[in-house]
C-alpha positions as CSV (number, residue, x, y, z in Angstrom):
1,X,0.0,0.0,0.0
2,X,1.5,3.4,-1.1
3,X,1.3,6.5,1.2
4,X,-1.7,7.7,-0.9
5,X,-3.6,4.5,-0.2
6,X,-3.1,2.8,-3.6
7,X,-2.2,-0.8,-3.8
8,X,1.3,-1.6,-5.0
9,X,1.5,-3.1,-8.5
10,X,1.9,-6.8,-8.7
11,X,5.0,-8.2,-10.5
12,X,4.4,-9.3,-14.1
13,X,5.7,-12.8,-13.5
14,X,5.0,-15.1,-10.6
15,X,7.9,-15.0,-8.2
16,X,9.1,-18.3,-6.9
17,X,11.8,-19.0,-4.5
18,X,14.8,-20.7,-6.2
19,X,14.7,-24.4,-5.5
20,X,17.5,-25.7,-3.3
21,X,17.0,-29.4,-4.1
22,X,16.6,-30.6,-7.7
23,X,14.1,-33.1,-9.0
24,X,16.4,-36.0,-8.5
25,X,16.4,-35.3,-4.7
26,X,20.2,-35.6,-4.8
27,X,21.7,-32.3,-6.0
28,X,21.6,-29.3,-3.8
29,X,22.3,-25.7,-4.8
30,X,23.3,-23.5,-1.8
31,X,23.3,-19.8,-2.4
32,X,24.2,-17.7,0.7
33,X,23.5,-14.0,1.5
34,X,26.8,-13.0,-0.2
35,X,25.6,-14.6,-3.5
36,X,28.2,-17.3,-3.3
37,X,26.9,-20.6,-4.8
38,X,28.1,-24.1,-4.0
39,X,26.6,-27.3,-5.5
40,X,26.6,-30.5,-3.6
41,X,25.8,-33.8,-5.4
42,X,24.8,-36.6,-3.1
43,X,24.5,-38.8,-6.2
44,X,28.3,-39.1,-6.1
45,X,28.4,-40.4,-2.6
46,X,28.6,-44.1,-1.8
47,X,25.8,-46.0,0.0
48,X,22.2,-46.9,-0.6
49,X,20.1,-44.5,-2.7
50,X,17.4,-44.1,0.0
51,X,20.0,-43.1,2.6
52,X,21.5,-40.6,0.3
53,X,18.2,-39.0,-0.5
54,X,17.2,-38.8,3.2
55,X,20.5,-37.0,4.0
56,X,20.2,-34.8,0.9
57,X,16.7,-33.7,2.0
58,X,17.9,-32.8,5.5
59,X,21.0,-31.1,4.1
60,X,18.8,-29.0,1.7
61,X,16.5,-27.9,4.5
62,X,19.5,-26.4,6.3
63,X,20.7,-24.7,3.1
64,X,17.3,-23.2,2.4
65,X,16.7,-19.5,3.4
66,X,16.0,-19.6,7.2
67,X,17.4,-23.1,7.5
68,X,20.3,-22.0,9.7
69,X,23.2,-22.0,7.2
70,X,23.5,-18.4,6.1
71,X,27.0,-19.0,4.6
72,X,28.5,-21.6,2.4
73,X,31.3,-21.7,5.0
74,X,28.7,-23.4,7.2
75,X,27.6,-26.1,4.7
76,X,30.9,-27.0,3.2
77,X,32.5,-28.6,6.3
78,X,29.4,-30.8,7.0
79,X,29.4,-31.9,3.3
80,X,32.9,-33.4,3.8
81,X,31.9,-34.9,7.1
82,X,28.8,-36.5,5.6
83,X,31.0,-38.0,2.8
84,X,33.2,-39.6,5.4
85,X,30.1,-40.8,7.3
86,X,28.6,-42.4,4.1
87,X,31.9,-44.2,3.4
88,X,31.7,-45.6,6.9
89,X,28.1,-46.7,6.7
90,X,28.6,-48.3,3.2
91,X,31.2,-50.6,4.7
92,X,28.7,-51.9,7.4
93,X,27.1,-55.3,7.0
94,X,24.3,-54.7,6.3
95,X,24.4,-51.0,5.4
96,X,21.3,-49.1,6.4
97,X,19.0,-48.5,3.5
98,X,17.7,-45.2,4.8
99,X,18.0,-42.9,7.7
100,X,15.4,-44.8,9.8
101,X,17.7,-47.9,9.7
102,X,20.7,-46.0,11.2
103,X,20.8,-47.7,14.6
104,X,22.5,-46.9,17.9
105,X,25.1,-49.5,17.1
106,X,26.0,-47.8,13.8
107,X,26.4,-44.5,15.6
108,X,28.5,-46.0,18.4
109,X,30.7,-47.7,15.9
110,X,31.1,-44.3,14.1
111,X,32.1,-42.7,17.4
112,X,34.8,-45.3,18.1
113,X,36.2,-44.8,14.6
114,X,36.9,-41.1,15.4
115,X,40.2,-40.1,16.9
116,X,40.3,-39.2,20.6
117,X,41.2,-35.6,19.9
118,X,39.5,-32.2,19.8
119,X,39.0,-32.6,16.1
120,X,37.5,-36.1,16.5
121,X,35.1,-34.8,19.2
122,X,34.1,-31.9,17.0
123,X,33.2,-34.3,14.2
124,X,31.0,-36.3,16.5
125,X,29.2,-33.3,17.9
126,X,28.7,-31.5,14.6
127,X,27.3,-34.6,12.8
128,X,25.3,-35.4,15.9
129,X,23.8,-31.9,15.9
130,X,22.9,-32.3,12.3
131,X,21.1,-35.7,12.7
132,X,19.6,-36.0,16.2
133,X,16.4,-34.0,15.6
134,X,15.4,-36.0,12.6
135,X,12.0,-37.7,13.4
136,X,12.9,-40.8,11.4
137,X,15.7,-41.8,13.8
138,X,14.8,-44.3,16.6
139,X,14.7,-43.3,20.3
140,X,17.7,-45.5,21.0
141,X,19.7,-43.8,18.2
142,X,18.8,-40.3,19.4
143,X,19.9,-41.2,22.9
144,X,23.2,-42.6,21.6
145,X,23.8,-39.4,19.6
146,X,22.9,-37.2,22.6
147,X,25.6,-38.9,24.8
148,X,28.4,-36.4,25.4
149,X,32.0,-36.9,24.4
150,X,34.8,-37.0,26.9
151,X,36.7,-33.8,27.2
152,X,40.1,-33.8,25.6
153,X,42.9,-31.6,26.9
154,X,44.1,-29.1,24.2
155,X,47.7,-29.7,23.3
156,X,47.9,-26.7,21.1
157,X,50.0,-23.9,22.7
158,X,50.7,-20.3,21.8
159,X,53.9,-19.6,19.8
160,X,57.0,-18.5,21.7
161,X,58.1,-14.9,21.2
162,X,60.8,-16.0,18.8
163,X,58.4,-18.1,16.7
164,X,55.8,-15.4,16.7
165,X,58.3,-12.7,15.6
166,X,59.6,-15.0,12.8
167,X,56.0,-15.5,11.5
168,X,55.2,-11.8,11.6
169,X,58.5,-10.8,10.0
170,X,57.9,-13.3,7.2
171,X,54.4,-12.1,6.6
172,X,55.6,-8.5,6.5
173,X,58.4,-9.4,4.1
174,X,56.0,-11.1,1.7
175,X,53.3,-8.5,1.8
176,X,55.8,-5.6,1.6
177,X,57.4,-7.0,-1.6
178,X,53.9,-7.3,-3.2
179,X,53.0,-3.8,-2.1
180,X,56.1,-2.2,-3.6
181,X,55.5,-4.1,-6.8
182,X,51.9,-2.9,-7.1
183,X,52.9,0.7,-6.0
184,X,55.6,0.9,-8.7
185,X,53.3,-0.3,-11.5
186,X,50.4,1.9,-10.3
187,X,52.7,4.9,-10.6
188,X,53.5,3.8,-14.2
189,X,49.8,3.5,-14.9
190,X,49.0,6.9,-13.4
191,X,51.8,8.5,-15.5
192,X,50.2,7.0,-18.7
193,X,46.8,8.2,-17.7
194,X,48.1,11.7,-17.1
195,X,49.6,11.7,-20.6
196,X,53.3,11.7,-19.6
197,X,54.3,9.1,-22.2
198,X,54.5,9.5,-26.0
199,X,52.4,7.3,-28.2
200,X,54.4,4.6,-30.0
201,X,57.0,4.1,-27.3
202,X,57.4,1.0,-25.1
203,X,56.5,3.0,-22.0
204,X,53.2,4.1,-23.7
205,X,52.4,0.5,-24.6
206,X,53.2,-0.6,-21.1
207,X,50.8,2.0,-19.7
208,X,48.1,0.9,-22.1
209,X,48.5,-2.7,-21.1
210,X,48.4,-1.8,-17.4
211,X,45.2,0.2,-18.0
212,X,43.6,-2.8,-19.6
213,X,44.8,-5.0,-16.7
214,X,43.4,-2.5,-14.1
215,X,40.0,-2.4,-15.9
216,X,39.5,-6.0,-16.7
217,X,41.8,-8.0,-14.5
218,X,43.7,-9.4,-17.4
219,X,46.3,-8.5,-20.0
220,X,44.8,-8.6,-23.6
221,X,45.3,-12.1,-25.0
222,X,45.5,-13.5,-28.5
223,X,44.0,-16.8,-29.6
224,X,46.5,-19.0,-31.4
225,X,45.5,-22.0,-33.4
226,X,46.9,-25.3,-32.1
227,X,48.0,-28.3,-34.0
228,X,45.8,-31.2,-34.9
229,X,44.4,-33.0,-31.8
230,X,45.0,-30.0,-29.6
231,X,42.7,-27.2,-28.4
232,X,43.3,-23.6,-29.2
233,X,45.2,-21.6,-26.6
234,X,45.1,-17.9,-25.5
235,X,48.5,-16.4,-25.2
236,X,50.1,-13.0,-24.6
237,X,51.1,-11.5,-28.0
238,X,54.8,-11.5,-28.6
239,X,55.1,-7.7,-28.8
240,X,53.2,-7.3,-25.6
241,X,55.4,-10.0,-23.9
242,X,58.5,-8.1,-25.0
243,X,57.3,-4.9,-23.3
244,X,56.1,-6.7,-20.2
245,X,59.4,-8.6,-19.9
246,X,57.7,-12.0,-20.4
247,X,54.3,-13.7,-20.5
248,X,54.4,-15.4,-17.1
249,X,52.2,-14.2,-14.2
250,X,55.0,-12.2,-12.5
251,X,55.2,-10.1,-15.7
252,X,51.5,-9.7,-16.4
253,X,48.7,-9.7,-13.8
254,X,51.0,-9.7,-10.7
255,X,51.9,-6.2,-11.6
256,X,48.7,-4.9,-10.1
257,X,47.2,-7.7,-8.1
258,X,48.1,-9.9,-5.1
259,X,48.7,-13.6,-5.5
260,X,47.0,-16.1,-3.2
261,X,50.0,-16.6,-0.9
262,X,50.5,-12.8,-0.7
263,X,46.9,-12.4,0.3
264,X,47.5,-15.1,3.0
265,X,50.4,-13.1,4.3
266,X,48.2,-10.0,4.5
267,X,45.6,-12.0,6.4
268,X,48.2,-13.3,8.8
269,X,49.3,-9.7,9.4
270,X,45.7,-8.8,10.3
271,X,45.7,-11.7,12.7
272,X,48.9,-10.7,14.4
273,X,47.7,-7.1,14.7
274,X,44.0,-7.5,15.6
275,X,43.6,-11.1,16.8
276,X,40.9,-11.9,14.2
277,X,40.2,-15.3,12.8
278,X,40.3,-16.4,9.1
279,X,36.5,-16.2,8.6
280,X,36.2,-12.7,10.0
281,X,39.1,-11.5,7.8
282,X,37.7,-13.2,4.7
283,X,34.3,-11.4,5.2
284,X,35.9,-8.0,6.0
285,X,34.4,-5.2,3.9
286,X,36.9,-2.6,2.7
287,X,37.2,-0.1,5.6
288,X,36.2,3.5,4.9
289,X,37.7,6.7,6.5
290,X,35.2,8.2,8.9
291,X,33.8,11.6,7.8
292,X,35.4,13.4,10.7
293,X,38.9,12.2,10.0
294,X,41.3,15.1,10.5
295,X,43.4,16.5,7.7
296,X,46.7,16.5,9.6
297,X,47.8,13.2,8.3
298,X,45.7,11.1,10.7
299,X,43.1,8.8,9.1
300,X,40.5,7.0,11.2
301,X,39.0,3.9,9.5
302,X,35.6,2.5,10.3
303,X,36.1,-1.3,10.4
304,X,32.9,-3.4,10.3
305,X,33.4,-6.9,11.7
306,X,31.1,-9.8,11.5
307,X,31.9,-12.3,14.3
308,X,30.2,-15.6,13.7
309,X,29.1,-17.2,17.0
310,X,26.9,-20.1,17.9
311,X,23.4,-19.6,16.5
312,X,23.9,-16.0,15.4
313,X,26.2,-13.4,13.9
314,X,27.4,-10.5,15.9
315,X,28.4,-7.3,14.2
316,X,31.0,-5.0,15.7
317,X,32.3,-1.6,14.6
318,X,35.9,-0.6,15.4
319,X,37.5,2.8,14.7
320,X,41.2,2.3,13.9
321,X,43.5,5.2,13.4
322,X,46.5,5.5,11.0
323,X,48.7,7.9,12.9
324,X,52.1,6.7,11.5
325,X,54.2,3.8,10.4
326,X,53.9,2.0,13.7
327,X,50.1,2.4,14.2
328,X,47.6,-0.4,13.6
329,X,45.8,1.7,11.0
330,X,48.8,1.8,8.7
331,X,48.2,-1.9,7.9
332,X,44.7,-1.0,6.7
333,X,46.0,1.9,4.6
334,X,48.6,-0.4,2.9
335,X,46.0,-3.2,2.4
336,X,43.6,-0.8,0.7
337,X,46.5,0.3,-1.5
338,X,47.5,-3.2,-2.5
339,X,43.9,-4.3,-3.3
340,X,42.7,-1.1,-4.9
341,X,42.7,-2.3,-8.5
342,X,41.1,-5.6,-7.7
343,X,38.4,-4.0,-5.6
344,X,37.7,-1.5,-8.4
345,X,37.3,-4.3,-10.9
346,X,35.0,-6.3,-8.6
347,X,32.8,-3.3,-7.8
348,X,32.6,-2.3,-11.5
349,X,31.3,-5.8,-12.2
350,X,28.7,-5.4,-9.4
351,X,30.5,-7.5,-6.8
352,X,30.8,-6.7,-3.1
353,X,33.7,-4.5,-2.0
354,X,35.7,-7.0,0.0
355,X,39.1,-6.1,1.4
356,X,41.0,-9.3,0.8
357,X,40.9,-10.0,-2.9
358,X,43.6,-11.9,-4.9
359,X,44.0,-12.9,-8.5
360,X,43.3,-16.4,-9.6
361,X,46.0,-18.4,-11.3
362,X,45.8,-20.4,-14.5
363,X,43.8,-19.7,-17.7
364,X,40.8,-17.4,-17.0
365,X,38.0,-17.4,-19.5
366,X,36.6,-14.1,-20.8
367,X,33.6,-12.9,-18.9
368,X,34.5,-14.7,-15.7
369,X,35.6,-13.2,-12.4
370,X,39.4,-13.2,-12.3
371,X,39.4,-12.7,-8.5
372,X,39.0,-14.9,-5.4
373,X,38.3,-13.4,-2.0
374,X,39.2,-14.4,1.5
375,X,41.5,-16.9,3.1
376,X,41.7,-20.7,2.6
377,X,43.8,-23.2,4.4
378,X,45.6,-24.2,1.3
379,X,46.7,-20.5,0.7
380,X,48.2,-20.3,4.2
381,X,50.1,-23.5,3.6
382,X,51.3,-22.3,0.2
383,X,52.5,-19.0,1.8
384,X,54.5,-20.5,4.7
385,X,56.1,-23.0,2.2
386,X,57.2,-20.1,0.0
387,X,58.4,-18.2,3.1
388,X,60.5,-21.1,4.3
389,X,58.6,-21.5,7.6
390,X,58.3,-25.0,9.1
391,X,54.6,-24.3,9.7
392,X,52.3,-21.5,10.7
393,X,48.8,-22.0,12.0
394,X,46.6,-18.9,11.9
395,X,44.6,-20.4,14.9
396,X,47.8,-20.6,17.0
397,X,48.8,-17.1,15.9
398,X,45.4,-15.8,17.0
399,X,45.7,-17.6,20.3
400,X,49.2,-16.1,20.8
401,X,47.9,-12.5,20.1
402,X,44.8,-12.7,22.4
403,X,46.3,-14.7,25.3
404,X,49.9,-13.4,25.4
405,X,49.9,-10.0,23.8
406,X,46.4,-8.4,23.9
407,X,45.3,-10.5,27.0
408,X,41.7,-10.0,26.2
409,X,39.0,-12.0,24.3
410,X,38.9,-11.4,20.6
411,X,35.7,-13.2,19.4
412,X,34.7,-15.2,22.6
413,X,33.1,-14.4,25.8
414,X,35.3,-13.7,28.8
415,X,34.4,-17.1,30.3
416,X,35.5,-19.0,27.1
417,X,38.6,-16.9,26.8
418,X,39.7,-17.7,30.4
419,X,38.6,-21.4,30.5
420,X,39.6,-22.5,27.0
421,X,42.5,-20.2,26.0
422,X,44.2,-18.8,29.0
423,X,44.1,-21.5,31.7
424,X,45.7,-24.2,29.6
425,X,48.4,-21.9,28.2
426,X,51.9,-22.2,29.9
427,X,52.9,-18.7,28.8
428,X,49.9,-17.3,30.6
429,X,50.9,-19.2,33.7
430,X,54.4,-17.7,33.5
431,X,53.1,-14.2,33.0
432,X,50.7,-14.6,35.9
433,X,53.3,-15.7,38.4
434,X,54.8,-12.2,39.1
435,X,51.3,-10.7,39.3
436,X,50.1,-13.4,41.7
437,X,53.3,-13.0,43.8
438,X,52.8,-9.2,43.9
439,X,49.2,-9.7,44.9
440,X,50.1,-12.1,47.6
441,X,52.7,-9.6,48.9
442,X,50.2,-6.8,48.9
443,X,47.7,-9.0,50.7
444,X,50.3,-9.9,53.3
445,X,51.2,-6.2,53.8
446,X,47.5,-5.3,54.1
447,X,47.0,-8.1,56.7
448,X,50.0,-6.8,58.6
449,X,48.6,-3.3,58.6
450,X,45.3,-4.4,60.0
451,X,46.6,-6.9,62.6
452,X,48.0,-5.7,65.9
453,X,51.8,-6.0,66.0
454,X,52.3,-4.7,69.6
455,X,53.2,-7.3,72.2
456,X,50.8,-8.1,75.1
457,X,52.4,-8.2,78.5
458,X,51.4,-8.0,82.2
459,X,54.0,-5.3,82.9
460,X,54.8,-2.1,80.8
461,X,58.6,-2.0,80.3
462,X,60.1,1.0,78.4
463,X,58.8,4.5,77.9
464,X,55.2,5.3,78.4
465,X,53.6,7.0,75.3
466,X,50.0,8.0,74.5
467,X,48.4,4.6,74.0
468,X,51.0,2.1,75.3
469,X,54.7,1.8,76.3
470,X,57.7,1.5,73.9
471,X,60.8,-0.5,74.5
472,X,63.0,1.2,71.8
473,X,62.2,4.7,70.5
474,X,65.3,4.7,68.3
475,X,64.7,1.5,66.2
476,X,61.3,2.2,64.9
477,X,60.3,0.3,61.7
478,X,58.8,3.6,60.5
479,X,62.1,5.5,60.7
480,X,65.6,5.0,59.2
481,X,69.1,5.7,60.4
482,X,68.4,5.3,64.1
483,X,66.5,8.5,64.4
484,X,63.9,8.9,67.2
485,X,60.5,7.7,66.2
486,X,58.2,10.5,64.9
487,X,55.4,8.3,63.6
488,X,51.8,8.9,64.7
489,X,50.8,7.3,68.0
490,X,48.0,5.6,66.1
491,X,50.7,3.4,64.5
492,X,52.0,2.2,67.8
493,X,49.7,-0.8,67.6
494,X,51.4,-1.7,64.3
495,X,54.9,-1.6,65.9
496,X,56.6,-4.7,67.4
497,X,58.5,-2.4,69.9
498,X,55.1,-1.5,71.5
499,X,53.9,-3.2,74.7
500,X,50.3,-3.3,75.8
501,X,49.7,-3.9,79.5
502,X,46.3,-4.2,81.3
503,X,46.4,-0.5,82.5
504,X,46.5,0.5,78.8
505,X,43.3,-1.3,78.0
506,X,40.8,1.4,79.1
507,X,42.4,4.1,77.0
508,X,42.5,1.8,73.9
509,X,38.9,0.7,74.3
510,X,37.9,4.4,74.3
511,X,40.0,5.1,71.2
512,X,38.1,2.2,69.5
513,X,34.8,3.8,70.4
514,X,35.8,7.2,69.1
515,X,37.0,5.8,65.8
516,X,33.7,3.9,65.5
517,X,31.8,7.1,66.1
518,X,33.9,8.9,63.4
519,X,32.9,6.2,60.9
520,X,29.3,7.3,61.1
521,X,30.0,11.0,60.7
522,X,32.8,11.3,58.2
523,X,32.8,10.6,54.4
524,X,33.4,6.9,53.9
525,X,36.4,7.4,51.7
526,X,38.0,9.8,54.1
527,X,37.4,7.4,57.1
528,X,38.8,4.5,55.1
529,X,42.0,6.3,54.2
530,X,42.7,7.9,57.6
531,X,41.2,5.7,60.3
532,X,40.3,2.2,59.0
533,X,43.7,0.5,59.6
534,X,44.0,1.8,63.2
535,X,40.4,0.7,63.9
536,X,41.1,-2.8,62.4
537,X,44.1,-3.2,64.7
538,X,42.1,-2.3,67.8
539,X,39.4,-4.7,66.7
540,X,42.1,-7.4,66.4
541,X,43.4,-6.5,69.9
542,X,39.8,-6.8,71.3
543,X,39.6,-10.3,69.8
544,X,43.0,-11.3,71.3
545,X,42.4,-10.2,74.9
546,X,38.8,-11.4,74.8
547,X,35.4,-9.6,74.8
548,X,34.9,-9.9,78.5
549,X,38.2,-8.2,79.4
550,X,37.5,-5.6,76.8
551,X,34.1,-4.8,78.2
552,X,35.5,-4.5,81.7
553,X,38.2,-2.1,80.5
554,X,35.6,0.1,78.8
555,X,33.9,0.7,82.1
556,X,37.2,1.8,83.7
557,X,37.9,4.7,81.3
558,X,38.8,7.9,83.2
559,X,38.4,11.5,82.3
560,X,42.2,11.9,81.7
561,X,42.0,9.0,79.3
562,X,39.2,10.7,77.3
563,X,41.2,14.0,77.1
564,X,44.3,12.2,75.8
565,X,42.3,10.3,73.2
566,X,40.5,13.4,72.0
567,X,43.8,15.2,71.7
568,X,45.3,12.3,69.7
569,X,42.3,12.1,67.3
570,X,42.4,15.9,66.8
571,X,46.1,15.8,65.9
572,X,47.5,17.6,68.9
573,X,50.4,15.1,69.2
574,X,51.4,15.1,65.5
575,X,53.7,18.1,65.7
């Protein structure tokens, strides 16, 4: 209904939601919110046809809009897991003909076939979560699926400082090399576009080729007829290869675009800098400067993160500033520069402006997207093989950043961060030891300040002072160099040189009453800072000599005792 009360026009053709499952009941087309499409063919899996169709129907329900899998990254792992599960069931004698025939024995045998590791337990829980609500399963099978797995201690540890620095340095070296290459060729392209090269020269032809590469993602190719029995091939013309320096990738499309391993190195730098995981980095939209970024060389980027969590996605906005070469925002500036041409090509073709884009290898047909986006495990392996590293796990790098360096949760709750990541980590234990020791020392000092240190005695040897007697005025713990003690008489109960005899009890009980009265009239923070420790020591003294003796002493307070205590509290003895 329009604002004027008119009914909206109906579409000319009847709209129908795209089918996820084809007519055969075996082929599934999963299209997610980012318009990525993956096809899963259950007809290629082993096992009885009925079982494959049952699993395909359940799989299609999860891939359908509103089914729970909003990304192909959610469906792809379970597809591989189902393929393994079908291989296992097809070897059973007899193999279940459909999902209703999958028994508790089949599931228990599958559980036993999994390794007793975190990965094995995850396979059991993920596949169980996919199957257990199906109404065709028997009650016994559902009970077997619902049985929890035993917890396995995580053996994965954070990288040592030397290992972490080596990985970060290698990633910087790889990405820096790519950035300088793209920056140099971008300058050549810009000079051509500004008309600084004469037509007919090699530099003019090079700029022309770079312009075509920046607009289309490819160097213009020429089709050459192959011999009999061979297909035609698309090749870089010889006169173009001469200007470019060759027809290989490093002479053509690598001039303006990242390779897959270089994109993996950039993703690793984002992990070392911000503690993000591969999925969040892969789905990161190109950050934009905030409108209020100052013009004094400081750029503030608005980074929109999508953190995938159980059952929902959580969006977060971070403002990251580029204030110089050592600032976190400088990495974003350089990443935008390195991917500028790829992002321009992608957005010109109507694609989403993702930050992490890289050029595909191999022959690329005309009209197809020459770019891939995001991180894949194979890319990371290819990168650290090229970099000469023995191995680099992005998950371990992220754990190192969040546990050892940032010391705060990245994409988990505080409870999960502490329980799963921090507590099992030896480096966290080593870092916590000085903090624990300092805390214990502070607690001991605080206890000593609130526990009476004066000695109880029947007599009163030494010099009489305001609240007790003192055996050594020149060796006070509150003075240095043997000087006479000038500390407040309120600290006498915290001094081991002090002696408290029975005739001191009345005066001390009255001091305790006065301090308690001040607690109800003064500001709580002021009382806590000035009087709380003296009051705590007197309370400890009351506990030591006993409530009965303390009450008797309170009835024996004299007028001179009251005058002395009032003068003490009012600061008459401080000068």
